[in-house]
N, C-alpha and C positions, 0 to 999 in steps of 0.2 A: 432376498424374498424377491419372488417375480408377481408382476399383478397384469392382468389380460385388460386391455382396454377395453370400456364398455360401449357399444356403437348405440349414441341415441336414437330410438325408435322413430321410425316415418311418420309425418303428419298425417292423421287421417285423411282420405280422399274427402272431397266436399261430396256432401248430400244433394241428391238433385229435387225438386220440387216436382209434384205430382203429375204436371201439366208442363210440357216445354216446347219451344218455340224454334225453328231452324229453315235454314235459307239452302235448298238447293239450287244453284244457277249454272250449267253446263251440258255438256254431249252427254249422250247415253253411250259410254264405253266402260272397260272393266275397272279401270280406276276409280269411278265416281262411283261405279256400284258398290266398289269395295269399299270406299268412305261413306256410304250410305247405311252399309250394313253393319261397319263398326260403329256408328251414332246411334241406329237403333237397337243395336247389342247390348251397348252401354247402359241404353236408357231404361232396357227391358231389366237388366240386371241391377239396376237402382231402384227400381220399383216405380218407375215412372207409370202413369196409368193412361195417358193421353199425348200423342204426339203429334203437333200442327209444322205441317213444312210448305212453305212458299215455295212453288215448284216453277222451274223456268227451265225449257231447253227445246233447243232447236232439233233434236233426234240424236241419231247415231246409229248402232248397231243394235238389231233388232234382238238379238239372242239377251243382250244385256236389258231390254224395256221386258223382254219375258221373266227374266229372272228378278229384276223389280216389282213387276206384277205379281210375281207366287209369294214374293218373300211380304208385299204388302199386304197380301189375303190371309196369310198365315201367321201373322204378326199376333201375339197375344194381347198385345194392347191394342187401345182404339189409336187410329190415324187419320187425321184430315190432311187432304192434300188440297193446296188451294193454288190455281190456276192465276199467276201474277202477271203475264205476258203472254209471250207465245211457248206453245206446248206443241211440237210436231213431231212428224215421222215416227221413229223408234219410241220417242218419250209418249206419243199416246197410247201404245202399248202398255206401259208401264201403270198408267191409270186405272184404277179400280172401275167397274162397271157402275154406273147410276142405281141407286138403291142400296148399295154398300155401304156399310156404317160409316165409312170414311169419305166418302165422295159427297163434295158441296153442291151448291147450288151452280157455281162456276165449273164443275166437270160436266155436269148434265148439259150446260149451256154449249159447252164446248164440242162437246158429242153433237148434238143438233147442227152447229156450227160447220163441222168438218164432215157431217154425215158416216159417221163410223160406223 
């Protein structure tokens, strides 16, 4: 009599809290944009309602900055970006305009300082 080995079930994935915090520190490039998309996709799929991202970048490719801008504007969750240092060049493109639900005071001050 032959028996089939039983494979143990994988442990359930950890659940995320409704509000999460993350840090982005890097250049505006495709690999960085992919990581941001992956993290926000995972958060959205796990019922996160609000994501806070500490944002620091010296810039990079304009196309990737435009992509992140469109991603941030279309997210079905609330997003807060906080400028924690330098946000320059193409990284300025990624930040939504003041008045958008995810733009904090630091974004508004940054826009005035750099006269976008």
